[in-house]
N, C-alpha and C positions, 0 to 999 in steps of 0.2 A: 520251354523258354524261361529263364530266370532273369528279371531285372533287378538290380541293386541300386538302392539309392538312400538318402538321408531324410529326416524330418526337417524341412526348412533348408534354406541355402545361406543363411547369414552368419550362423554361428560356428564356422569351420575355417578358422584362420589359416590352416595349413593349405588350404585349396586356393588361397589368394596371396601369393608370395610377393607381389608387387602392386604398385599403385594403380596400374591399368586394370588389373584383375580385380582388385579391391573395390574399384569404382563401377565395374559392371559385373557384379558377383554371379548373378544367374546365368549369364553367358559364358563366364568361366566355369562355373559349376557344370554346366551341360556339356563341356568338353571332356568331363571326367565320368559323370554318371548320367544315365539316360532316364532316370525318374526321380521324382522328388515328391514329398508331401507339403501341400500348402497348409500351413498351420495358422496364418494370420486370419483366414476365414473362419476360424473357431471364435475369435474375438470379436470380429465384425464382419457382416457380409460386404465383400469387397466390391468397390465400384467396378463397372464394366471396363473402364479405361485400365485399371490395373491388370485385369485378366488379359485384356488385349495386349498389353505391354509384354506381360510374361509369355503369352503365347508367341509373340513376334520374336522374342529373344531367344528362342530355343529351336533346335533342328526339327525337321519333320518327323523323326522317330522318337522324339522325346514325349514322355508321358507323365501327367499329373494326377496324383491322388489329393483330392480336395477335402479338407476336414469340415464336416458339417458345422454350421453356426451353433454356438452354445445355447441359444434359445430353442433349437430344434431338439435338443438332447437333454434338456432339463437342468442344465449347468447354470443358467442365468437366473439366479434367485432373486435377484434385484429388479427384475423386469426387463423388458426389451423395447427398443424404439419402433415397434410396429403396433398398429392397431389390432391385429389379431394373427391367427395362424396362416390364414390365406395371404395376407400382405407379406409375412415373414418368408413363407416358402416362395412366394412369387418373387420376391426381390432375389433370393438366393438362386432360384432356378435362372432368372434373367442374368445373374453374374456369370454363370457357367457357359453361356451362349458361345463366347469366343473360343473356348477350349473344345467345346463339342463340335462346333462348325470346322475347326481345324483337325479334328480326329485326334486330339491330344489328351482328352479326359479318360483316364483309365477307370476311375471310380470316385464316388463321394464316400468318405469314411464317417460313419456314425459311432462315435465312441461314447458310451453311456457312463454315468458317474458311478462311484462306488456304492451309493445307496439305492441305485436302480437294481432292485433284486427280482427274482423270478416269481412274479405274481400275475394274476389273471388281468389286473389293471395295466401293468407294463407290457404284457403281451399285446393288449388292445392298442396302447400307444405305438408299439412297433408296427403293427399292422397299418395304423393310420399314417405313420411317417412314410413307410414304403409305398402305400397307395398315392400320397402326395407327390412323391418323386417321379412317378410315371415310369418311363422306359430308361431313366438314368440309372447306370450301374451303381449299387450300393452296398457298401461292406459294413459289417457289423461287428463291433468289438464291445465285449462286457468288461466291467470291472467289479463284479460281485459273484463270488464263487458258486452261488446257489444255482446259477444256470448251468453249471457243469458238475453239480453234485451226482454221485453215482446213480441215484434213481432218476435224475433229470437230463443226463448228458444226452442220451440218444434221442430224447424227445425235443430238447433244444435244437440239436443238428437237423432233425426231421423237419421242425418247423421252419428253420431257416431256408432249408431246400424247398419246401413248399411255397414259401413267401417270396423266393428269389433273392435272399440275401447271400452275399458273398462273405466267406468266413474270413476275419482277421484274427489269425493265430497270434498268441502273445508269447514272448519270452519275458518273464518279469518275476520279481521276488515272490517267493510264497509266504505272504505276511499277513495272514488272516483273511476275513470276509471280503476286504477290499481288493483282492487280487485273484486271478484265474490261473488255473494249471495250463501247461502246454496240452493243447487237444489237437493232435496231429490228423487233422481230417478235413478234406475239401468239403464245401456244400454247393460249388458251383463248377461246372466243368470248363469255363473258360478262364476263371481267374481265382486265385487264392492270395491273400495279402498276409504277410508275416512281419510283425513289428518287434523289434529287440528294445526293451525298454531298461536293460541292465538288470542286475540282481543285488542291488544294494537294499537289502531287507530294512535296515534301520532308517535309511533315508526314505523309503516308500511310505513310511508312516509319519512323515515330518510336516503334515499338513497345517499345524498350528504355527510353524515357524514363518517369518518374513521371507527367507530365502529357500522356501521348500521346494521350488522348482529346481534350483541348483543343486540342492542335496539329493532329491529324489532319483535323478537320472545321472549321477556321478557313479560311473562304473566303466571299467575296460575290461572287455571279453578277453579271456586267454585262449590260446590257439586250440588247446584241447576242447574247450566249450564251442569254439566255432566249427571244429571239425566234426563234432557230434551233430551240430545243427546242419552242416553240409550234407550229411547222410539224410536228415530228416527232409531237407529240401528236395533232394533227388526223389525220395519217396513220394512227397507231396506233387512232384512234378508228373508223377504217373496218374494223379487225380485230377489235375487242372492243366490246361494248355499253357497257362502263363502264371508264374510265381513272382509277385512283386514283394521285394524284401526291403524294409526301411529300417534304418538303425536311428533310434531315438536317445541313445545314450549321449548326449551332446555336452553335458555340464563341463566335463573336463577336457573337451576337444578330442575325444576318443571315438566318436561315431565314424568319421571319415577314414581313420586308420583301420578300424575293424571292418568296414565296408570293403576296403581294398583288399584286406587279408581274405575276406570270404570269397571275393572274386578270384583271387589266387587258388584258394582251396577247392573251388569248383572248376578250375580249369578254364574260366571265361576269358575272353580277350582282355588283356591288361588294359587298365584305363589310361589315357593319355596323361602325360605329366602336365601339370597346370603352369606352363611357362608364359611366355608373353601372350597376351590376348589379341587375337587378329579380329577385327571387327568388320573388314571388307574382303 
C-alpha cells in the first residue's frame, strides 16, 4: 500500500480555493491526501491540545508522520527550553498521545543535520534516541553522505534493521557531503518513508542566505522523474507493507501538483477535488 502526502498542510494554496477551505486547511487537506508530515513539531514540542485538534479534524484512516523536535536531533545549537533529555523526550512523547490513542501516528521522523556524520559517537546517540522512544515507530533520515559511502552503506542499513529504525529514503540534490544518495532499500517490513526534497543543487547549499528555506526546496519534478520514481516505489512496496511518500518541494507551490501526478502514475484512486468544505 502506498500513501502519498505533503510536508505540512499550510503552504499549498491550490488545495484551498475558497475561504471555507482556507479557514479549515487540515480538514480540506485530508479530503485530498491521507497522510501528512507535521513539521511544526521540529521547531517546538507541540501542546497536547494541538495534537488533539489535528487528530479530531482528520478522518479515521488518516495518518501523521511527526517530525522529531530539533533538540532531539542536534539542530538546536542555541539550547532548548528543557532541563535535560528526560524532560525533553518526556514532553515530546506526551504530545504524541492523542495521535497514538487514535491509531493515527504512522511514525516519528528523526532527520539529522548535515554535520551529523558517521562516527562511533553519533551511532551511540542514535541508539540512545531510539531507546528513549520505546515502542513508538521511528524513521531515520541522514543528511551526511558518509552513512552511505560504499564501505558503510550495508553496515548502516544493517544497523538500522537491528535497532528497529524505519528508513526514510530521500530524493534530493547530489550536492556534496551534506546530501545523501537514493538508497532504494527498506529496513522495516511494515513501513518505508520516501521524502522528495527536489533537485535544486544550487539552492541546497544556500544555508547562509536569509531565504534559504524558500530557495532550497524550489523545484518542480518533471513527469519523467516521477515515472522513474513510480517504478522505485513499486519495488519498495515489495519490501515493506506500506510506503509513505511525502513531497517536500513546497517553495514554489509544486508539492501538491507533483503528489497528485504521482498518484495518477501509480494508478491510485484519484484525490477528491478540494471544492466546498463540508464540516458536518
